N, C-alpha and C positions, 0 to 999 in steps of 0.2 A: 804419455811421458812417467817415466823412472821414479821410486821415493827415493828422498835420502839416504834410509838405509842402502836399500837397494845399491845407488852410486858410492856406502864407501864411507857416508858422513855417519857421525853420532854428535848428540851434546855432549860439550866436556864440564865435569863438574865444576861446581863456583871458582872450587881453590886451585883451580889449574891456571897459568900464567895469560894473563892481560891483555891485548891490544888496547881495548879503553874502554872507557864507562861511559853509557850516552842516559841524557840524563831530557827530561819534558819542563818546562818555564808551568808555571801557571798564570793563566790568562781569566779574562771576567768571567764567569760561567755558574750556575746553579752549586757548585760544588765551595767555592771563594765568593758568596755573593755578598759580601755587601766591601766595600775600602779598605777597612778594619781588616778585613780578615783576607785578605788577597795579600795589602802590603805585610801582613803579618807569616800569610805560607811563601810568599818570596824569599823573605829572609828568612826560613826557614829551609828551604829547599837550597840556595844558597850555601846554609852553612857546610851540606851534606856533600855539595859539590865538591865547597875545599876540601872539606877533609879528604877525600877519593884522591885528589887535587896531587895531594901528598904524594899519594902512590901511584899516578897514573896520570898518563891525560882524561881528561872531560868534555865531550861535546857536549848542547845544549842550543837542543833544538823550541824554538822559541816562535809564539806569532808573527804576521806579521806586522812592523813597526817596533818589536819591544826588544829588538835584541839592545839597540845602544842601553838604555832603563836594568836590565838585564847584565850587563858586564860591569854599570855599577856597582851594583850589590854584590855580582860573583867574582872579582879582582883580576886582577893581572896570570894568565893564564892557562886559561880557560875558555876554549872556542864555543860560538856559536856560531847557528844560524834558522835561519826562519821556512816554517810553513805553518798553514793554517794546519790550527791545533780548539779541538773540544776541552779538551782535560789535560792533564798533567804528571802522569803515572806508565812513565815506562814501560816499567816491569811488563805490563799487562796491556799498553797500544804497541808496545815497538816488536821487532821481531825478536825469536828466539836460534842466536845464533848457530854453526852448527863447523865442523873441523871434520876432514881426514885425515889430518897430518900436510895437509901440501895447501888444501883453497880451502875459502871459509865460502862457509851457507849457510842459508838463512832462513826458517818455518815462518809464513806470513800465514799463523792463526786466522780465522773468520770471527773478529769483535765485533761485537752487540749491545755493545753495553751493559759488564753485565748482566746480562740477563736482562733485557730493554726496563730498566729500572727506569721506575717515571722522573725521575730529575737529569738523568742521565743523557749527555748527545751525544753521538759518535761519529758524523755523519764525516770531516774531517781526522780523528784518531782512526774510522778503518781503514786508511791511507796511510797510516804512518811509518808502517811496520814495511811497506816496500820501501819508504822513502830511504827509509835508516838504513835499509839490506845495500838499495840501490850506493848508500852513501858509502858504503865502506866496503862495496868493489863487493859483493854477497854473490852466489848463484840462491835466486831466491826460491823455495817451493812453498806453495800456495797451497793449504786444509781447509777441505770442507766444516772441518770440527771446529765449535766455537768455541772458543776457548781462550784463555790467558798467559801469563808469564807468570804471574804468582801461586799461580796453578798449581802447577806441577813442581819437582821437587827433585834434580836425579844426586845421581852417587859417582858417576863416568863408570862406568862397571857394568851396565847396564839394568839398574833398577831406578825405578822414579815414584815417586809416595806420589798420588791424587783423591779427591773425596768426592765421597757422590753426588754430595750437591750442588757441584758443578759441574762436574763432566756428563752425570747422570740428570743435570736436576730438568725441568719438564721447560725452563726458563732461557737453556741453550740449545738442548738437545735432545728434544721431546724423541723422536723418532730412533734414536741408537738404542743397541744394546750395548751391557757390557762390553760386549766379547769382538763387538766394530768398535766402541771406543778405543780398547785396548788394543786392535788393532792397526788405527789409523796414529797413535801417539807414539806407536815401537817405530811405526812407518818412518815415521821422522824425527823419530827420538835417539832411534840407534838401538834403543832400551830390549828387552823381553820379559823383565819382570816387573808387575803395577803390586803393590800396596799400597789398597783401598782405605782411606780415613772414612766415618761414615757423614761428619760433618767438621765446621770449624766452630770459631770461637763467637758465645749467644752476639755481640757488638757485631758480630760479624751480619747478619742477617736485620729485614724489618722488626719491629718499625727502633731501630736503632738508630739509626743513620745512613749514611756513605756507607753502604758493605760491598760487598764480593760476594756473596752467599755462600762464603764458606772455602774460604781461600787455603792453600798448603803455610804457605808459606811465612802465616802470623800463628802458627801452630806446630809444625815439624822441620826440619832441614836436616842432610847429612851434613856433618861434618868431618869425614872423613867414608873411607864404605869401611861399611859395616858399625856404623857409630851414626845414633841421630841428638840430634836436642829436639827436645820436647817442652812446652809451656807446661805448665802443674800451678793450680792453681790452689792455694794451700787454704784456705776462706771457704767452711761449706756453707757461709753465705750468699757467693755469686752462684749465679747458677754454672758456668765453667770447674768447678770444682771437679761434679760429677760429670761434665764432658771427657776434660779434660784425662781423669780417673779411668773412660770406655779406651781413651787414646790410644795412652800409656799401654793401657794392658797388652791394645791388635799389637803395638809397635813391638813389645815385648816378644808375644808369640810369632811374629813374621820372620822370616829369614830374608837373606838378598835375593839379586838374581845366581850367584856362587854358592848358592847355598847356605850365608852362614846368617847361625841365628843370630838379632838387632843385638848391637851396645844399646842403651837408648841413657841419654844423662837431662835427667830432669833441671828446667830451669825457673825457680818459682816467679808467681809474677809479681808486679808490681803491687804493695800494704791497699794503694788505691783500687777502689771496689765501681764506683761511679764516676762516671767523667760526665759531662754537662747534661747531669738529667738523666743520663740511661746508667746501663752498665758496661763498667771500662772492658775492653780489649787491646791495651795497654799489652807488650808484646816484649819480650827479650828475643826472641826467635827472628824479630823480623828484620835482622841486621844483616850487611854486605862486606864477600868477602872478596877485596880488591888486591894488588902488587903488596906484600907483603904488609900488609894493615886488612883490622876488623872495625868496620865502622857498626856501631851501635847505639841502640837507642834508649834515650834516658827519660830520664821522669823525673827527676830533679826527686827520687823517693830511696829511702833504706835501701830497699836490696839491688838497688844500681848497682852497689858497692862486692854485694853476693854472683849477681850476673860477668859482673865485670874481672869477676878473680875465675870465674868458671871456665869463660873464655881464653883468660892470659895460660890456665893448662890445658883447653885444647887446641890451641892456636899459641906453642910457645914461640917461637920462629919470628911471629906478624908482631904488628903496634896496633894495640884497642886503643879506639877513639871511640872515646862516646860523646852522644849528639843530642842536641836534647828534641824529640820528636813528638813531644805533643799537641803539637800544633799539625802537622805531618798526621797523625790518630785522629784530628778530630774532622780532618777532611778525608779521614775511610780508609790508611793504610798507614805502611811506616817506610822507614829510609828503603827497606826492599822493596818497596814497592815502584819508589818512584828512580830507581835507578836497574841497568843494562845493561848486562859485560860485552865485548866482543871479545873472544878469546884469542888471543897471542899466537896463528900460526908459525 
């Protein structure tokens, strides 16, 4: 079977036009381990869905028998479908959509619960990418690489951001070399240059709760070709002060697939250093670009305004909407982690 790249497919940048956004509905599981947590999470997911729906269609995958309750919170105009789920992070369990300009395709990465973490369940989630791809009418390409959508970020012109502790970590791909990972990524995304970051934020690793072991989409993201937004922790008391200093240095010295030196826009972290007794990984980088909009993580923090201003300058043609993401982060991710774009053909 040919690879997507060989067949002319590639992953468009997130700012390219979307057909719709896919999400998954929180259900009872170890992530939402009591009724109050589950109710708060559903309200938070619904707030994001409604914010995105202002700009484009949204489809939410719900567990069996959960659609009616979901629609009550989601409101009018948001489609629901039912399928067995383990968790609710569509960025990671859903397909990575591709296009050749005429047809839709998708990558079904191998999913193993973010490195087979002790709290994770993935019997059903490992099948969601194929299910969503079929609903979208996409040609599906399966990859043996253990990977998630939050672990990659592309510029649409051949460059992809990766982190060593994810694709090269022993929890996911213990027998893969860097060269093998890059070859598989490029063959499935249509990219040709990988920029490797050494790790993610401190709160994304044990014993700091539900983490991904270093997803890139909380640390750095392309804003347009040649321009990257990067998380910057100004407070030396937080371990991410040194982490983000190293990451920003790597990005500033990197060139993309077209040979451009990257312009790095630093986005200061919220002032909160700890949340729920652990180092906070609150980050504005985990935003979502939808048609004519930016849905930005909010934290009821003085730096919310600073981040909003930065994103308004980066995307002057888009409406920036701030949505409280603290409940989502308590579950291990942010707004980007619960959304997945389907590009318009």
